[in-house]
C-alpha positions as CSV (number, residue, x, y, z in Angstrom):
1,X,0.0,-5.1,1.4
2,X,-0.5,-7.9,4.2
3,X,-4.2,-7.4,5.5
4,X,-6.8,-9.4,7.4
5,X,-9.9,-9.9,5.7
6,X,-11.9,-7.7,8.0
7,X,-9.4,-5.1,6.8
8,X,-10.1,-5.7,3.3
9,X,-13.8,-5.4,3.7
10,X,-13.3,-1.8,5.7
11,X,-10.9,-0.6,3.0
12,X,-13.2,-2.2,0.1
13,X,-16.0,-0.2,1.3
14,X,-14.6,3.5,0.7
15,X,-13.1,4.7,-2.5
16,X,-9.1,4.7,-2.5
17,X,-8.5,8.2,-1.9
18,X,-10.4,8.2,1.4
19,X,-8.8,4.6,2.6
20,X,-5.1,5.7,1.6
21,X,-5.7,9.0,3.3
22,X,-6.7,7.1,6.6
23,X,-4.0,4.9,6.0
24,X,-1.7,7.9,5.8
25,X,-3.5,9.3,8.9
26,X,-2.7,6.1,10.7
27,X,1.2,6.0,9.9
28,X,1.2,9.6,11.4
29,X,0.1,8.8,14.5
30,X,-3.7,9.2,14.1
31,X,-6.3,6.7,14.9
32,X,-5.9,2.7,13.9
33,X,-8.3,2.1,11.3
34,X,-6.6,-0.6,9.5
35,X,-4.4,-3.2,11.6
36,X,-1.8,-1.7,13.5
37,X,1.0,-0.5,11.6
38,X,1.1,3.2,13.0
39,X,4.6,4.0,11.7
40,X,5.2,5.5,8.4
41,X,8.2,4.1,7.4
42,X,6.6,0.6,8.3
43,X,3.7,1.4,6.1
44,X,5.6,2.2,3.3
45,X,7.9,-0.9,3.7
46,X,4.6,-3.0,4.1
47,X,3.4,-1.3,0.8
48,X,6.7,-2.1,-0.8
49,X,6.6,-5.8,0.1
50,X,3.5,-6.1,-1.4
51,X,5.2,-4.2,-4.9
52,X,2.4,-1.1,-4.4
53,X,3.6,1.8,-4.6
54,X,3.7,4.0,-1.6
55,X,2.8,7.5,-3.5
56,X,-1.1,6.1,-2.6
57,X,-0.3,7.6,0.6
58,X,0.9,10.9,-0.8
59,X,-2.8,11.3,-2.5
60,X,-1.7,9.7,-5.9
61,X,-4.7,8.1,-6.9
62,X,-4.4,6.1,-10.4
63,X,-6.9,4.7,-12.4
64,X,-6.9,1.1,-12.5
65,X,-4.7,0.3,-15.4
66,X,-2.2,2.7,-14.6
67,X,-1.9,1.1,-11.2
68,X,-2.1,-2.5,-12.4
69,X,0.9,-1.2,-14.8
70,X,2.9,0.5,-11.7
71,X,2.4,-2.7,-9.6
72,X,3.9,-5.2,-12.7
73,X,6.5,-3.0,-13.0
74,X,7.5,-3.1,-9.1
75,X,6.7,-6.7,-9.1
76,X,9.2,-7.1,-12.0
77,X,12.0,-5.1,-10.3
78,X,11.1,-7.5,-7.1
79,X,11.5,-10.3,-9.0
80,X,14.7,-9.2,-10.7
81,X,16.2,-8.2,-7.4
82,X,15.7,-11.5,-6.1
83,X,17.7,-13.2,-9.1
84,X,20.3,-10.7,-8.7
85,X,20.9,-11.7,-5.0
86,X,21.0,-15.8,-6.1
């Protein structure tokens, strides 16, 4: 996710389940806490662009190794799509 350093600090200070719940609320018209994205489709696109699973917004918080493994797969798919588009 593209984020400013103050957003990274605010997110790091909370457990992931809290941060991503607040992101989901923000993307559904709730209080803006982390940047200016207030649209769910835009939030999902931002996560996709960063190869982060948007299932985090639905409360699916994975163990660190599982999260990294999923991100590696998403990154590989993104790289593959880039090469196929050339």
